[in-house]
Structure formats: structure tokens, C-alpha cells
C-alpha positions in Angstrom: 104.1 100.7 85.8 104.9 97.1 86.5 105.1 96.1 90.3 107.4 92.6 90.7 107.2 91.4 94.5 109.1 88.4 96.0 106.9 86.7 98.8 108.2 84.1 101.1 104.7 82.0 101.7 105.6 79.6 104.7 104.6 76.1 104.4 104.2 76.0 108.2 101.8 78.7 109.3 100.4 79.6 106.0 102.0 83.4 106.5 102.9 85.6 103.7 105.7 88.3 104.6 106.7 90.5 101.3 110.4 90.3 101.1 111.3 92.9 98.7 109.6 95.1 95.3 110.6 96.5 92.7 108.8 99.4 90.0 109.2 99.7 86.0 107.9 101.9 84.7 108.1 103.2 81.2 109.0 106.5 80.7 108.8 106.3 77.0 110.3 105.3 73.0 108.4 103.3 70.9 105.8 100.2 70.8 108.7 97.9 69.4 111.8 99.9 71.6 110.6 101.2 74.7 113.0 102.9 78.0 112.2 102.8 81.9 112.9 104.1 84.8 113.4 101.3 87.6 113.0 101.4 91.3 113.6 99.4 94.2 112.7 99.9 97.7 114.0 100.1 100.6 112.3 97.4 103.3 112.4 93.6 103.8 108.6 93.7 104.7 105.3 95.5 103.5 104.9 98.1 106.3 108.7 99.1 105.5 108.6 99.1 101.6 104.8 100.9 101.5 106.7 103.6 102.5 108.4 103.9 99.0 111.8 105.0 100.0 113.6 104.4 97.1 117.1 102.1 98.0 118.5 101.7 94.0 117.2 103.2 90.8 118.4 102.9 87.2 117.4 102.8 83.3 116.6 100.3 80.9 116.6 102.2 77.7 115.9 100.8 74.1 114.3 98.1 75.5 112.4 95.5 72.5 109.4 94.9 74.6 107.2 92.6 72.3 110.4 90.6 71.5 111.5 89.3 75.0 109.7 87.8 78.0 109.4 90.3 81.2 111.4 88.3 83.1 114.0 89.2 80.8 113.2 92.7 81.3 113.2 92.2 85.3 116.7 90.9 85.0 118.4 93.2 82.5 116.8 95.8 85.0 118.6 94.3 88.1 122.1 93.6 86.3 121.9 97.4 85.5 121.8 98.5 89.4 124.6 95.8 90.4 122.1 93.1 91.9 123.7 89.8 91.0 127.4 90.8 91.5 129.3 87.9 93.5 129.6 90.2 97.5 133.4 89.9 98.0 
């Protein structure tokens, strides 16, 4: 499982606040093409995110895991769940 955490590190206080968390779970495929289940957790703090309540979920299938950088997988997962679209 890949865990993506977004943290805010305060330059003033040094405090670290976790803002978001995503789990990317390998659910099959081959060494060259993998399938993933994606979960974005609800909350804007470590305590809330630690409750593991799924806010959005999606899948990425047939991903060229050995050819593409992991950031491309994260971007594809976010797009698939509707993130990155302009808000009306």
C-alpha cells in the first residue's frame, strides 16, 4: 500500500498539521500492469484521518507501474475521483 500524506509545516511555530491522506492499494495485475483501489480519507487533522472514514474511492486499472513515476499514479487517482476539476 502507498500512503500519500499532505502536511503543513509551519515556518513560524514548527507545528506539523496533517491536512489529507490517500491510500493506494495494489489489488492485482502483473509486474508491468497493475490495478489499484484508491481511498481518500475524511478529515483535516491526524486525529480525524486516523479514524479511516473513506470520503471518496476509485480505481486505477492496467497502470504501467514500472514505466510511470508514482506521482503520475497519484494524479490519475485524483482525476478519477473528480479532484482537479474547477468548482462552479
